[in-house]
N, C-alpha and C positions, 0 to 999 in steps of 0.2 A: 505561410508561416514562414517565419521569419525570428532571427533570434529576439525581438522586442515584443513577441507576440505570444513563444511558446516557454514554455515550462517543463521541466520533469520530475514529476512528482510520486519522490518515496514514499510508503507508505508502509509506518510500524515494524523496519528491520530492527526491531527492540528482545530486547531478552527475552521477554514473555510468551513472544512469538516462534524463539530459534536457539535461543540459546539449551544446551543438553540438563543443564539443573530446574529448566521451568516445565521436563515435557512430563508426562502424569498417564503414566502406563495401565495402574486401573482402568482410564479412559478410554486408552490405546491411541495419548497422546504422546506420537514419539517426531520428533525435526530434519531427521537425519537429510531429506529431500529439500527443504530449506536452507540449510547449513551447508547443503554441494550448490546451492542455486548462489551464495551470499560473492565467490568469493568473482566468480562472472560477475555480477551486478555493482562490484567497487571497479573491475576494469573497466566497464562500460560507463561508470561517472564520468571517472578521469577523462573517457575517449570521446565524452559525449561533450562534457566545457571546451575540451580543447578545439573540436569539429563547429559544434555550432554556437560557441559563446554566451548560450542562452543559463538564465538562471535553473535552478535546484532547491524542493522542495521537500522539506521533509516531514512527517507528521510522526509521533510518539504518541500516548495513552497517558493521561493523567492515572494515580493507580486504579484500577479495575479491582475498585470497591464501592458499597452501597452508597458512601455518604459523597460518590465524586459522578456518578451515573445517574440519567434520569429517569425518570419516574417512570417507561416502560423499561427501563432493562431491568430495572428491581420488579416490578411484574414479573417480568418472564421466569426470569429466576427466582420464582417461588416454585418454579416448576422444578425434580430434581433433574429431571432427563436434562434441561437445560440449564443449569447451575456454570455458572464461570466464575465466579468470587477469585480473585487472586489471595495466598495465604501470607505472599511477600510482603515486610513490615520495614525494611532499608531502603528501598529506592532502587532497587537491585532491578527486578522486573520492567521497568520503563527504563529505561537507560538503551544506547544505542547500542546494538552486537555488530562488532567491528566496523563499520561503517562512520565515517568522523567528518561531519558535515564541518565547514568552516565559516572565517567572517562574513564570507559572501552568500553563504546560503539562507533560506528564508528557513525556521522549525517551526510546526503549528500545534499543540496540544490540545487530545481530540480527548471526548467522555462517552464520544459514541461508534459505534461502526463509522456509521461517510464521515468524515474530515468535513464534507460542506456546512454541516449539522455546528461548526462550532461556531461561537458568533464572535462578526467579521471577518472570516478565513474569506468569501466569498467577495468583498468587497475589498481585501487586499490586492485578490486577483487583480479584480476591475484598472484599481489605482496601479497595477501594472504596466497595462494594456492588454491581459490575457488573455487569446481564443483558443490556445490550443491546447491540450492535457498528454505528454505523454507520461504514463502507467505502468509502472511497476511495483514491485511490495510481494508480502503475504496476509492475511492469506488471500489466496485467489477465489475463492468462494466464500470469502468472509468479509471482511475488509473493505479489499480491493474491491468485490464485485457494489459491495453496496457506496462506495464514492468514485466509483464509473455512475451508479442508478441515480448518483444525487448532483452529479455535477452536472452530468448531461441536459438532467431534469432543468438545471440553472441556464442551459443555450451556450456550453462550450461544445468543442467538436474534442475524440477523444484518439488518442494509437494506444492503443493497447500493447510491450513484447512481450510477448507470450511465453519464450525462454527468462525470464526475466519476473515472475509471477508467480509461487509458489503456494501451497500447502501441508495440511499436514499429512503425513504418512499413508492415513488410515487407505485402503483400497475404495472405497465411498466415496468419498473426497476427491481422491486424484479422480476419480474417473464421472464427477460432478464437472472437475473445473477441467476436467476434457474437452466437454461438451460448452460449456462457457466460452470456453478459445474457437474451438471448432462450428459452432454457431452461433447463439446468444452474442457474442460480443459485435461481432463482423458482418453480424444482420440486422443487427439494433443497436450500435452503440458507436461503432465506428471501424478504422482497419484497424488487424491483429500481421501483427509481424516479429521476426525476432530483431534478436537486436544488430545483429550485423545487416541487415537488410533494412533499418532505419541510416542508421551511420553512411549506409552508401546512397543509399537515396537522398538522402540531407545533403553528402561530399557531391552531385549531382544536379545538384540545385544553381 
């Protein structure tokens, strides 16, 4: 790993996944733990750039509505238990939440859970010479998981920063995320460590 073949992939730090206004209490969707993680992520992004000189890639989403999404998602959402269309019509839901990409960062907009399904995204990474991806973001059991699986299948090497990956407050989703961090990711997809350990290991390179 070096500054020319490594990127930090920041997945979906957007209002629909973090802002209090986008919580759905009737479905027990609350983002308290996510909002607690994001200030730490912002500090890490700054330190990451200073220590590594690597590029940062942010993903956001199209409006999460039928006309923008793929056929298989729309078919899935015919099941009331899976339905998750956005009701926002203002563009607020897709805006970044607290994080502020700068002009040197890459922003890619996706219409699926896995950022690697976005047309041209993998080619863009390859053109940059990327081989290693540091993954952070939300939801750990949703789009982060899907993107790790998708990127790994395309041959990228992953490091997951477990203290900078979060999901909703749901006990079920929190328990699932713990299993991903403790077992699935390190045994199947790559190193799993916390942000401080990563920065310390990079400084020792």
